N, C-alpha and C positions, 0 to 999 in steps of 0.2 A: 461690652462693659463701658460704662460712662466714666469720664474723668471727674475727679472730685473737686478740682479747682474752681470750676464755674459755679456750682451751687453754693460752695462755701464762701466764695467771693460775694455772690449776690446776697447770701444770708448776712454776712458781715456788713454790707452796705445798708441793708434793711435795718439791722440792729443799730448801726451808727445814726441813721436818719431818725429812728425812733427815739433814741436817747437825746438827740438834739431837739426833737420836737417836744419832749417832756421837760427838758431842763431849760431851754431858752425861750419858750413861748409863754405868753400870759393869757392867751385866749383858751377857755376851757375846751372848746371843740378841737382845737389844734393839739392840745395835750392828749385828748382822747385818740386822735389820729396817730399820734406818736406811740401811744400804748398799743394800738392795733398793729403798727409797723413792727414793734418789738415781738408781738405774738406771731406775726407772719414770718419773721426771721427765725424764731424758734421752731416753728412748724416746718419750715424748709430744712432746717438742720436735722430734725427728727426723721423726715422722709428720706433725706440724703443718706443719713447714717444707716437707716434700715435697708435702703436699696444697695448700698455699697458693702454692708457688713454680711450679706448673705443670710439674713435672719429669716428663718422659715416660719416664724409665728407672726410676722408682719407687725411687730410691736410698735415700730416707728410710725407706721401708717395709722394704726389704731389709736395711738396716743395723739396723733395729729387731729383725728376726728373729735377726740375729747377736747382738745384745745380750741377747735373751731366752735364747738357747742358752748363752751364756757365763754369764749369771746363774744358770741352772739348775745348771750344773757348779760354779759358785762356792758355791752353797747346799749342795750335797751334800758338798763338801770341807770347808766351814766347819762344818757340823753334825757331821761325823765328828771334826774336831779338838775341837769343844766337848764332845762325848760322851767322848772320850778324856781331856780335861782334867778333866771332872767325875769320871770313874772314878778318876783319879790323885789329885786334890786334894780331892774332895768338895764343890766349889763352882765356880760359873762366874763369880764376881765378878772382874772384871778388875783391880780396885784391891787385891786381897788378895795378900799375899806368897805365893810358891811354896814356902815351907818346909814 
């Protein structure tokens, strides 16, 4: 049986870095990376809770597969929006005016 402190600590570090990336960055790509770190931390928590809880239906692992699928679709759409904004404005800085 594995110890819970390691995965929970890693998940909290991933979530903290993701929040920092979303709140403190102005670059749209770095904000997207922060969102992906948040999703990775949540996925790690789901898998850890499923493994430690003795769940026979593997719901933590199945939910993680759904999170990975949704994250892949989110990345594709977000990168398309970022590329379109860069072509229109010439910059992907979120704090810059759209004029």
